[in-house]
C-alpha positions as CSV (number, residue, x, y, z in Angstrom):
1,X,107.7,90.2,80.0
2,X,109.5,93.4,79.2
3,X,110.5,94.0,75.6
4,X,111.8,96.7,73.3
5,X,108.2,97.8,72.6
6,X,107.5,98.6,76.2
7,X,106.5,102.1,77.1
8,X,109.3,104.3,78.2
9,X,109.4,107.6,80.1
10,X,112.6,109.6,79.9
11,X,114.4,106.7,78.3
12,X,113.5,104.3,81.2
13,X,111.1,101.5,81.0
14,X,107.8,102.4,82.8
15,X,107.8,99.0,84.4
16,X,111.2,99.6,86.0
17,X,110.1,103.1,87.2
18,X,107.0,101.8,88.9
19,X,108.8,98.9,90.5
20,X,111.6,101.1,91.8
21,X,109.1,103.7,93.1
22,X,107.1,101.0,94.9
23,X,110.2,99.3,96.4
24,X,111.7,102.6,97.5
25,X,108.4,103.5,99.3
26,X,108.5,100.0,100.8
27,X,105.1,99.1,99.6
28,X,103.8,95.7,98.3
29,X,101.9,95.8,95.0
30,X,98.7,95.6,96.9
31,X,99.5,98.4,99.3
32,X,100.6,100.7,96.4
33,X,97.4,99.8,94.5
34,X,95.2,100.7,97.6
35,X,96.9,104.1,98.1
36,X,96.8,104.9,94.4
37,X,93.2,103.7,94.1
38,X,93.9,101.2,91.3
39,X,93.7,97.5,91.2
40,X,96.6,95.3,92.3
41,X,96.4,93.8,88.8
42,X,97.1,97.2,87.3
43,X,100.3,97.5,89.3
44,X,101.3,93.9,88.5
45,X,100.7,94.3,84.8
46,X,102.6,97.6,84.7
47,X,105.6,96.2,86.5
48,X,105.6,93.1,84.2
49,X,105.5,95.4,81.1
50,X,102.2,94.0,79.9
51,X,100.3,97.3,80.1
52,X,101.0,101.0,80.6
53,X,98.7,103.1,82.8
54,X,97.2,106.3,81.6
55,X,99.0,109.5,82.6
56,X,96.4,110.2,85.3
57,X,96.9,106.7,86.8
58,X,100.6,107.1,86.6
59,X,100.3,110.4,88.5
60,X,98.2,108.6,91.2
61,X,100.8,105.8,91.5
62,X,103.7,108.3,91.9
63,X,101.7,110.4,94.4
64,X,100.8,107.4,96.5
65,X,104.5,106.6,96.9
66,X,105.3,110.3,97.6
67,X,107.0,111.0,94.3
68,X,106.4,113.9,92.0
69,X,107.0,114.0,88.3
70,X,109.6,116.6,87.3
71,X,110.2,118.3,84.0
72,X,113.2,120.6,83.4
73,X,112.0,124.2,82.8
74,X,113.0,125.1,79.2
75,X,115.3,127.9,80.4
76,X,117.4,125.5,82.6
77,X,120.5,123.8,81.2
78,X,120.0,120.1,80.9
79,X,122.4,117.9,82.9
80,X,125.3,116.5,80.9
81,X,125.3,119.4,78.6
82,X,127.8,121.6,80.3
83,X,128.7,124.8,78.5
84,X,131.8,126.9,79.2
85,X,131.3,129.6,81.8
86,X,131.8,132.8,79.8
87,X,131.4,135.1,82.8
88,X,134.7,134.2,84.4
89,X,137.8,135.4,82.7
């Protein structure tokens, strides 16, 4: 069962991320596990919030569903933090 202690990534529960990725890819838990080379129990436990995969396993899960992790380069502005355009005047 998901709780407040559950692992989060970017403010989102890891269980929700994995479930959404799997459903968007139209995979069953068993299919995603096969493509990610993990056990179906790993996918089930992650989606239920009972365990969190290692970063390497999470990478394989995301890759299996054709997702890529993304990190904002430090020199980019973060969304939601709009700053006035000082070049136009």
